[in-house]
C-alpha positions in Angstrom: -24.3 -9.3 31.6 -24.1 -6.3 29.1 -21.3 -5.9 26.6 -23.0 -2.2 26.0 -19.4 -0.4 27.4 -17.5 -2.8 25.0 -19.9 -2.3 21.7 -19.0 1.5 22.8 -15.3 1.4 23.5 -14.9 -1.0 19.5 -17.2 2.4 18.1 -15.3 5.0 19.4 -11.8 3.1 18.7 -12.8 2.5 15.1 -13.3 6.2 14.6 -10.4 7.0 16.2 -8.6 5.0 13.9 -10.6 6.3 10.8 -9.1 9.4 12.0 -5.3 8.7 12.6 -5.3 6.9 8.9 -6.5 10.7 7.5 -4.2 12.4 9.7 -1.6 10.0 8.8 -2.2 10.6 4.7 -1.9 14.1 5.2 1.3 13.8 7.1 2.3 11.3 4.3 1.3 13.8 1.4 3.1 16.5 2.9 6.6 15.0 3.7 6.4 14.1 0.2 6.0 17.6 -0.9 8.7 18.4 1.5 11.4 16.2 0.2 10.4 17.2 -3.3 10.9 20.4 -2.2 14.5 20.0 -0.5 15.3 18.1 -3.3 14.6 20.7 -5.8 16.3 22.9 -3.8 19.8 21.0 -3.9 19.4 20.3 -7.7 18.9 24.2 -8.4 22.1 25.0 -6.4 24.1 21.6 -7.8 25.0 20.7 -4.3 26.3 17.1 -3.1 23.9 17.9 -0.2 23.2 20.4 2.7 24.0 20.3 6.3 20.9 21.2 9.1 21.5 20.6 13.0 24.5 18.6 12.7 22.6 16.4 10.2 23.5 15.6 6.2 20.9 16.1 3.8 22.4 14.5 0.6 20.1 13.5 -2.5 20.5 10.0 -3.9 19.2 8.1 -6.9 17.8 4.9 -6.7 16.4 2.4 -8.9 12.4 1.8 -8.1 10.0 -0.5 -9.9 6.5 0.8 -10.7 3.3 -1.1 -10.6 1.1 -2.7 -13.2 -2.1 -3.4 -12.8 -3.7 -6.6 -12.5 -5.0 -7.1 -15.8 -1.3 -6.1 -17.6 0.1 -8.3 -14.8 -1.5 -11.1 -16.1 -1.5 -9.9 -19.5 2.5 -10.3 -19.6 2.7 -13.7 -17.7 0.4 -15.3 -19.6 2.8 -13.7 -22.6 5.3 -15.1 -21.5 3.6 -19.0 -21.1 2.7 -18.6 -24.4 6.9 -17.9 -25.3 7.7 -21.1 -24.2 5.3 -23.2 -25.6 3.0 -24.1 -22.9 -0.7 -25.5 -23.7 -3.0 -23.8 -22.0 -1.1 -20.9 -21.0 -4.7 -19.5 -18.8 -5.1 -22.4 -16.9 -1.5 -22.7 -15.9 -1.7 -19.2 -14.6 -4.4 -19.8 -12.9 -3.1 -22.9 -11.1 0.2 -21.1 -10.4 -2.1 -17.6 -8.8 -4.1 -20.0 -6.6 -1.1 -22.4 -5.5 0.1 -18.5 -4.4 -2.8 -18.2 -2.0 -2.7 -19.4 1.4 -5.3 -22.2 3.0 -9.0 -21.8 3.6 -10.2 -20.7 6.8 -12.9 -19.6 8.4 -12.8 -16.3 10.7 -15.3 -14.8 12.4 -16.1 -11.0 12.0 -18.2 -8.9 13.4 -20.3 -6.6 11.3 -22.5 -3.6 12.8 -25.2 -1.6 10.8 -27.3 1.0 11.7 -30.7 0.5 12.7 -33.6 2.5 11.0 -35.4 4.3 13.9 
């Protein structure tokens, strides 16, 4: 019994997913640029919003949090633990981070390498 067809299909699916991810990234960037352009138009004209083909486009403000690097996140957590007088803040932080992780399991994964000819 041969699995050549399945291996070929797996390779083509990987290539297609890669292409789709690249295309999706380009589309997300274009979407962001268009949204910024529309927002700038609404701001520059001092409008509450605009209508287009039966849709109302309004500009609303909302709060959003910026991301932190892992190093900064750990430093902030350690400083909070020290503020509350925790004896060994680094060990406590390590134990907390370990407790947040799921159980360790074994998963089988197919790895494909190109052979030298």
